[in-house]
C-alpha positions as CSV (number, residue, x, y, z in Angstrom):
1,M,-70.8,15.0,-37.5
2,V,-69.3,18.5,-37.3
3,M,-65.5,18.8,-37.5
4,F,-63.4,21.6,-36.0
5,E,-59.9,22.4,-34.8
6,A,-59.2,22.4,-31.1
7,D,-56.0,22.4,-29.0
8,G,-53.9,21.9,-32.1
9,A,-55.5,18.6,-33.3
10,R,-58.4,17.8,-35.5
11,Q,-61.4,17.0,-33.3
12,E,-65.0,16.1,-33.9
13,T,-68.3,16.6,-32.1
14,M,-71.7,15.0,-32.3
15,R,-73.5,18.3,-32.7
16,S,-72.2,21.8,-32.5
17,D,-74.9,22.8,-30.1
18,V,-74.2,19.8,-27.8
19,Y,-70.5,20.7,-27.6
20,P,-70.4,24.5,-27.9
21,R,-67.3,26.3,-29.0
22,H,-65.6,29.2,-27.2
23,G,-62.0,29.9,-26.5
24,M,-61.8,28.0,-23.2
25,M,-63.9,24.9,-23.8
26,A,-61.7,21.8,-23.7
27,G,-61.9,20.0,-27.1
28,A,-62.4,16.3,-27.0
29,T,-60.9,13.5,-29.1
30,H,-63.0,10.9,-31.0
31,D,-62.7,8.4,-28.1
32,E,-63.4,11.0,-25.4
33,L,-66.5,12.0,-27.2
34,A,-67.6,8.4,-27.6
35,A,-67.3,7.9,-23.9
36,Q,-69.2,11.1,-23.2
37,K,-71.9,10.1,-25.6
38,F,-72.2,6.8,-23.8
39,F,-72.8,8.8,-20.6
40,L,-75.6,10.8,-22.3
41,G,-77.4,7.6,-23.3
42,L,-76.9,6.0,-19.9
43,R,-78.2,9.0,-18.0
44,A,-81.2,9.5,-20.3
45,Y,-82.3,5.9,-19.7
46,A,-81.8,6.3,-15.9
47,N,-83.7,9.6,-15.7
48,G,-86.4,8.5,-18.1
49,R,-88.0,5.1,-18.2
50,L,-86.2,3.7,-15.2
51,M,-87.0,6.6,-12.9
52,A,-90.6,6.5,-14.0
53,K,-90.8,2.9,-12.8
54,C,-89.3,3.9,-9.5
55,I,-92.0,6.6,-9.0
56,D,-94.7,4.1,-9.8
57,A,-93.2,1.5,-7.4
58,C,-93.1,4.0,-4.5
59,N,-96.6,5.3,-5.1
60,N,-98.2,1.8,-5.7
61,Q,-96.2,-0.4,-3.3
62,V,-94.6,1.8,-0.5
63,M,-97.2,4.5,0.1
64,P,-100.2,2.2,0.5
65,E,-98.4,0.6,3.4
66,M,-97.2,3.9,4.9
67,G,-100.6,5.6,4.7
68,E,-101.1,9.3,4.2
69,R,-97.9,11.3,4.5
70,D,-96.9,14.9,3.8
71,P,-94.1,15.4,1.1
72,E,-93.2,18.7,2.9
73,V,-92.3,16.9,6.1
74,E,-88.7,15.7,6.0
75,E,-89.3,12.7,8.2
76,D,-92.1,11.4,6.0
77,R,-90.2,11.7,2.7
78,S,-87.1,10.3,4.3
79,E,-89.0,7.2,5.5
80,A,-90.5,6.8,2.1
81,L,-87.1,6.9,0.5
82,R,-85.7,4.3,2.9
83,K,-88.6,1.9,2.2
84,S,-88.3,2.5,-1.5
85,E,-84.6,1.7,-1.4
86,E,-85.5,-1.8,-0.3
87,M,-86.9,-2.5,-3.7
88,P,-84.6,-3.9,-6.4
89,I,-85.9,-1.5,-9.1
90,F,-85.0,1.4,-6.9
91,Q,-81.6,0.0,-6.0
92,N,-80.8,-0.5,-9.7
93,W,-81.9,3.0,-10.6
94,G,-79.9,4.6,-7.8
95,A,-76.8,2.6,-8.6
96,L,-77.0,3.4,-12.3
97,L,-77.6,7.1,-11.7
98,R,-74.8,7.5,-9.2
99,T,-72.4,5.5,-11.5
100,S,-73.3,7.6,-14.5
101,Q,-72.5,10.8,-12.5
102,E,-69.1,9.4,-11.5
103,L,-68.4,8.4,-15.1
104,M,-69.3,11.8,-16.4
105,W,-66.7,13.5,-14.1
106,D,-64.1,10.8,-15.0
107,Y,-64.7,11.3,-18.7
108,V,-64.6,15.1,-18.5
109,A,-61.5,15.1,-16.3
110,D,-59.6,13.0,-18.9
111,T,-60.5,15.6,-21.5
112,V,-59.5,18.6,-19.4
113,D,-56.4,17.2,-17.9
114,R,-55.0,16.3,-21.3
115,Q,-54.9,19.9,-22.2
116,L,-54.9,21.7,-18.9
117,D,-51.5,23.3,-19.6
118,N,-52.9,24.8,-22.8
119,L,-56.0,26.2,-21.0
120,E,-53.8,27.8,-18.3
121,D,-51.6,29.3,-21.0
122,K,-54.8,30.9,-22.4
123,F,-55.5,32.4,-19.0
124,R,-52.0,33.8,-18.7
125,A,-52.1,35.2,-22.2
126,I,-55.1,37.6,-21.6
127,K,-54.0,41.1,-22.6
128,D,-56.0,44.3,-22.4
129,P,-59.1,42.6,-20.9
130,V,-62.5,44.1,-21.4
131,G,-63.5,42.9,-18.0
132,S,-61.6,42.2,-14.8
133,L,-60.8,39.6,-12.1
134,T,-60.3,40.3,-8.4
135,L,-59.4,37.3,-6.2
136,H,-59.2,37.0,-2.4
137,P,-57.6,33.6,-1.8
138,E,-57.6,34.2,1.9
139,L,-61.4,34.3,2.0
140,P,-62.9,31.5,4.2
141,N,-65.0,29.0,2.4
142,P,-68.7,28.8,3.4
143,E,-69.1,25.8,5.6
144,Y,-72.1,24.5,3.6
145,L,-69.8,24.1,0.6
146,T,-67.1,22.3,2.5
147,L,-69.4,19.5,3.6
148,V,-69.6,17.8,0.2
149,D,-68.2,17.9,-3.3
150,Q,-71.1,19.5,-5.1
151,H,-72.7,17.2,-7.7
152,I,-69.8,14.8,-6.6
153,Q,-67.5,16.8,-8.9
154,P,-64.1,15.9,-7.4
155,G,-63.1,18.9,-5.3
156,G,-66.4,20.5,-5.8
157,Y,-66.5,24.2,-6.6
158,L,-63.7,25.1,-4.2
159,H,-60.7,23.1,-5.5
160,D,-58.0,25.7,-6.3
161,A,-54.3,24.9,-6.8
162,G,-53.5,28.7,-7.0
163,G,-51.4,30.4,-9.6
164,E,-53.2,30.1,-13.0
165,D,-55.3,27.0,-12.1
166,V,-58.5,26.8,-14.1
167,R,-59.2,23.1,-13.7
168,A,-62.3,23.2,-11.6
169,G,-64.0,25.7,-14.0
170,A,-62.9,23.7,-17.1
171,I,-64.3,20.5,-15.7
172,Y,-67.6,22.2,-14.6
173,D,-68.1,23.9,-17.9
174,R,-67.8,20.7,-20.0
175,G,-69.6,18.6,-17.4
176,A,-72.5,21.0,-17.4
177,V,-73.0,20.5,-21.1
178,L,-73.3,16.8,-20.5
179,Y,-75.4,17.2,-17.3
180,G,-78.0,19.0,-19.3
181,L,-78.1,16.1,-21.8
182,G,-77.0,18.4,-24.5
183,R,-80.0,20.7,-24.2
184,A,-78.4,23.6,-22.6
185,G,-78.0,25.9,-25.6
186,G,-75.2,27.1,-27.8
187,L,-73.0,28.3,-24.9
188,N,-74.6,26.2,-22.1
189,D,-76.8,29.3,-21.5
190,M,-80.4,28.2,-22.0
191,R,-81.0,28.8,-18.3
192,S,-79.5,32.3,-18.7
193,H,-81.8,33.2,-21.6
194,T,-84.8,31.9,-19.5
195,L,-83.7,34.2,-16.6
196,C,-83.5,37.1,-19.0
197,A,-87.0,36.2,-20.3
198,F,-88.3,36.4,-16.8
199,I,-86.7,39.8,-16.3
200,Q,-88.2,41.0,-19.5
201,D,-91.7,39.6,-18.6
202,G,-91.7,40.4,-14.9
203,F,-89.7,43.5,-14.7
204,P,-90.1,45.2,-18.1
205,E,-89.4,48.7,-16.8
206,M,-86.0,47.9,-15.4
207,K,-83.1,49.5,-17.2
208,P,-80.2,48.7,-14.8
209,R,-76.9,50.5,-15.2
210,R,-75.1,48.3,-12.7
211,I,-75.8,44.6,-12.2
212,L,-74.5,42.0,-9.7
213,D,-74.8,38.3,-10.5
214,L,-74.5,36.0,-7.4
215,G,-72.9,32.5,-7.5
216,C,-71.8,33.0,-11.1
217,G,-69.8,29.8,-11.4
218,V,-68.1,29.9,-14.8
219,G,-70.4,32.7,-16.0
220,H,-73.1,30.7,-17.8
221,G,-75.8,33.0,-16.4
222,T,-73.7,36.1,-16.4
223,L,-72.9,36.6,-20.0
224,A,-76.5,36.6,-21.2
225,L,-77.1,39.7,-19.0
226,T,-74.5,41.6,-21.0
227,D,-76.6,40.9,-24.1
228,L,-79.9,41.9,-22.4
229,F,-78.4,45.1,-20.9
230,P,-75.4,46.0,-23.2
231,E,-75.0,49.4,-21.6
232,A,-74.8,48.0,-18.0
233,E,-71.7,47.4,-15.9
234,V,-71.9,43.8,-14.9
235,H,-70.2,42.3,-11.8
236,A,-70.3,38.7,-10.8
237,I,-69.2,36.8,-7.7
238,D,-68.3,33.3,-6.7
239,I,-66.2,31.6,-4.0
240,G,-63.9,29.4,-6.0
241,G,-60.7,30.9,-7.4
242,A,-60.1,28.4,-10.2
243,M,-63.8,28.7,-11.2
244,L,-63.4,32.5,-11.5
245,R,-60.1,32.3,-13.4
246,Y,-61.8,30.1,-16.0
247,A,-65.0,32.3,-16.0
248,H,-62.8,35.4,-16.6
249,A,-60.9,33.7,-19.5
250,R,-64.1,32.4,-20.9
251,A,-65.8,35.8,-20.9
252,E,-62.7,37.4,-22.4
253,S,-62.6,34.8,-25.2
254,L,-66.1,35.9,-26.1
255,G,-65.5,39.6,-25.8
256,K,-67.9,40.0,-22.9
257,P,-67.1,42.7,-20.3
258,V,-67.7,41.2,-16.9
259,H,-66.0,42.1,-13.6
260,F,-65.5,38.9,-11.6
261,H,-64.9,38.9,-7.8
262,Q,-64.1,36.2,-5.3
263,Q,-66.7,36.9,-2.6
264,D,-69.1,35.2,-0.2
265,A,-72.7,36.0,-1.1
266,R,-73.6,36.2,2.6
267,H,-71.0,38.9,3.2
268,L,-70.7,41.1,0.1
269,K,-67.9,43.6,0.0
270,F,-69.9,46.1,-2.1
271,E,-71.3,49.3,-0.6
272,N,-74.9,49.9,0.3
273,E,-77.3,50.8,-2.5
274,S,-74.6,50.3,-5.2
275,F,-76.5,48.1,-7.8
276,D,-79.7,48.5,-9.8
277,M,-80.3,44.8,-10.1
278,V,-79.1,41.6,-8.4
279,T,-79.5,38.2,-10.1
280,S,-78.8,34.6,-9.4
281,E,-79.1,31.4,-11.4
282,I,-79.4,28.0,-9.7
283,L,-77.6,29.4,-6.6
284,F,-79.9,28.8,-3.7
285,H,-80.2,25.0,-3.9
286,E,-76.4,24.9,-3.3
287,T,-76.7,26.9,-0.1
288,S,-78.4,26.1,3.3
289,R,-81.3,27.0,5.6
290,T,-79.3,29.8,7.2
291,A,-77.4,31.0,4.1
292,M,-80.4,31.6,1.9
293,P,-82.0,34.3,4.1
294,A,-78.5,35.9,4.7
295,I,-77.9,36.1,1.0
296,L,-81.3,37.6,0.3
297,K,-80.8,40.3,2.9
298,E,-77.3,41.1,1.5
299,A,-78.8,41.4,-2.0
300,R,-81.4,43.9,-0.7
301,R,-78.7,45.8,1.1
302,V,-76.6,46.5,-2.0
303,L,-79.7,47.3,-4.1
304,K,-80.6,50.9,-4.8
305,P,-84.2,52.0,-3.9
306,G,-86.4,50.9,-6.8
307,G,-83.9,48.1,-7.7
308,A,-84.9,44.5,-8.2
309,M,-83.6,41.0,-7.4
310,C,-84.4,38.4,-10.0
311,N,-83.6,34.7,-9.5
312,L,-83.9,31.4,-11.4
313,E,-83.9,28.0,-9.6
314,V,-84.5,24.3,-10.1
315,P,-88.2,23.7,-10.7
316,L,-88.8,22.0,-7.4
317,R,-91.9,22.5,-5.3
318,Y,-92.8,19.6,-3.1
319,K,-96.3,20.9,-2.0
320,G,-99.0,18.8,-3.7
321,M,-96.5,16.4,-5.4
322,D,-97.0,12.7,-5.0
323,M,-94.5,11.0,-2.8
324,G,-92.9,8.9,-5.6
325,A,-92.0,12.1,-7.5
326,V,-90.6,13.6,-4.3
327,V,-88.6,10.6,-3.3
328,V,-86.7,10.3,-6.6
329,R,-85.8,14.0,-6.3
330,D,-85.0,13.9,-2.6
331,W,-82.5,11.1,-3.5
332,Q,-80.2,14.0,-4.7
333,N,-79.7,15.1,-1.0
334,Y,-78.0,11.9,-0.1
335,Y,-76.3,10.5,-3.2
336,N,-75.6,13.5,-5.5
337,A,-74.1,15.8,-2.8
338,E,-77.1,18.2,-2.9
339,P,-77.8,18.6,0.9
340,F,-80.2,21.6,0.5
341,W,-82.1,20.2,-2.5
342,G,-85.0,18.8,-0.6
343,S,-85.3,21.6,1.9
344,L,-85.4,24.3,-0.8
345,G,-88.4,22.3,-2.3
346,C,-90.3,23.2,0.8
347,V,-89.2,26.8,1.4
348,D,-92.0,29.4,1.0
349,I,-90.1,31.5,-1.5
350,E,-92.5,34.5,-1.3
351,Q,-92.3,34.6,2.4
352,A,-88.5,34.3,2.3
353,M,-88.3,37.3,0.0
354,R,-90.7,39.4,2.1
355,E,-88.8,38.5,5.3
356,A,-85.7,39.8,3.6
357,G,-87.4,43.1,3.0
358,F,-88.4,42.8,-0.7
359,A,-91.8,44.1,-1.9
360,R,-94.0,43.3,-4.9
361,V,-92.6,39.8,-4.9
362,L,-93.2,37.7,-8.0
363,T,-92.9,33.8,-8.0
364,G,-93.8,31.2,-10.5
365,F,-92.4,29.1,-13.4
366,Q,-90.8,30.4,-16.6
367,P,-90.8,28.3,-19.8
368,R,-87.3,27.7,-21.0
369,T,-86.0,29.5,-24.0
370,G,-82.7,29.5,-25.9
371,N,-83.3,33.0,-27.1
372,F,-84.8,35.7,-24.7
373,Q,-85.5,37.8,-27.8
374,G,-87.6,35.1,-29.4
375,E,-91.0,33.6,-28.6
376,R,-91.8,32.2,-25.2
377,G,-92.6,28.6,-24.7
378,R,-95.6,27.2,-22.8
379,L,-95.7,25.7,-19.4
380,S,-96.3,22.0,-19.2
381,E,-99.9,21.0,-18.4
382,K,-98.4,18.7,-15.7
383,D,-97.3,20.1,-12.4
384,P,-94.3,22.4,-13.2
385,S,-92.6,21.4,-10.0
386,M,-92.0,18.0,-11.5
387,G,-89.0,19.6,-13.1
388,N,-88.7,18.2,-16.6
389,L,-86.4,21.1,-17.7
390,S,-89.2,22.6,-19.9
391,H,-89.4,25.4,-17.3
392,W,-87.6,26.8,-14.3
393,M,-88.8,28.2,-11.0
394,V,-88.3,32.0,-11.0
395,F,-88.8,34.6,-8.3
396,G,-88.0,38.2,-7.7
397,G,-88.9,41.4,-5.9
398,Y,-88.2,45.1,-5.6
399,K,-86.5,47.3,-3.0
400,D,-89.2,49.8,-2.7
401,Q,-88.3,53.5,-2.9
402,E,-89.8,54.3,0.4
403,R,-88.2,51.6,2.4
């Protein structure tokens, strides 16, 4: 156990890397941590041994009756999911996974709400910031984000009480640590370091002076960019006001200069050719069939000639996967408020980038790393699109000088 002081009381954590410290992370009591540790065990069991049995049941019992089907055809995988749900093993797995997700948000909300006043005081107390925060509360919310509460987080990314409200961001930040089963890195930024490693490996000549990070959330992906390019001016956008207040306070507590803006990635308020690099981290699976191409085109619009867009996404490619593996992932569409999850698994990423006007497109999988300055990991010998968090899907491209 590691002991530390948080919100005026003596707290404890299971491991310092599981519950990272920064100025805005809500500290948990012994009982709160015990509940959150229970969630970790429950979810690990559901997503491990039990999910493996569901995959086998679908492949060995459902699919022989259905015959040959295409995992990229929505009707085929939807039918396979419906038939799989008739089996008790699948019902037990689904109920356990959904219940564990609801428990996570309940446990995290208890921790955050107990000290929400203190967190909002920290936001109010920011003086002489190294970055900035620009909000547009009148901005319409994208319709695809109003359909569900993302990841069934109550209120989703959009809940904002105005004023100094930071609740949505505080809940998301601590919840994201648990959601990654404690493997997300010291500041919940392992994905961020993996994105930086992709930039280093795929775009080694890039030395951007001005960077735009799309769909930044609470800034998990944004802050690593300030370390990779310390001389760059970094801007980041998201749609939720409370998420951005928290992101700003979190960045300031770490001394990271980031300029946060409340904007819709489909309709950026920045001028043409005003950035050298545009990035995103797990943004597109939260969007829609029509939003994704619009965002890609806007990203290209604000890039300078010779600039690059670099993205990291969930490692989800349905082509060539067995239907059992597809079905347990497509479950997210219906029961974890991820309506674009399955569709993204079938999008031709390279074609989407080229249709948006990008050239020299790179796509593939990047081994995860907790330190982009360290050694690179190796891709699993299994199909990377299985998505075991040892790697992430990455893609990027250039805005050519002549176009």
